[in-house]
N, C-alpha and C positions, 0 to 999 in steps of 0.2 A: 543292493543292486540286483541280486538274483531273485528278488520279488517281481522284477519287471522283465528280465531276460532269462532264458534257460541256461546259457553258458557263454563262454568267451567267444565262441563262433558266432553267436547271435549278436554280440556287441560289435564284432568286426563287420558283420553284414550290415548292421545299422549305420556304422561309420562310413562304409563304402557307399551305401545309398546316399547318405548325406553329402559326402564329398562329390559324388558324380552328379547329383542334382544341382549342386552349386556351380558346376562347371558348364560353361557355355562355349563349346568348341566351335571354331569357325567352320564355315562351309568349305568343302573340298571342291575345287574346280579343276578338272582335267586340262582345260585350255591354259590355265595359269598354274600348273602344278608346283612350280618352284616357290612362288609366293604363297600358295596354299599350304604347302608343307612347312614353310618357315612360320606362317601364322599359327599353324597347328602346334608346332614345337614351342613357340612362345606361350601359347595357351597352356600347354603341359607344364612348362617351367613356372608359370604363374600359379598353377594349381599346386605344384609341389612346394612352392614357397608358402602358399596359404596353409597347406597341410604337410609340414616338414617331416613328420614321423610316419606318414602313410606308407612310403616305400619300404622302410625297414620292417614295419609290422606286416606288410603284405608278403614279405619274403619269409617271415617267421610263421605265419598262420595261413591256412588255405582260405583265400578270399573267395567269395561266391562268384560264379560266372556272371559277367556283366557285359554290357555292350561297349565296344571299343570306341565307336563313333557312330552317331545316328545315320550318317550318309553311307556308311559301309555295310551296315546290317550284319556285322560280324560279331559273334560272341566269343569272349576270351575265357 
């Protein structure tokens, strides 16, 4: 594997990229914030169900800074 990646951090970065590109978060609407937040939470739940080991790994390893939501323009 290390012929293709430099270290474990590279693997984590690739997995985070793959995970986030597979996520299609719903648009956030200030006028309907309650339903927007509920839909966002459901999309996060679906993402965590698809990638069940992502959260424990992200707590163990420094995940690269990524966008939280395209509508927010916030980096985490």
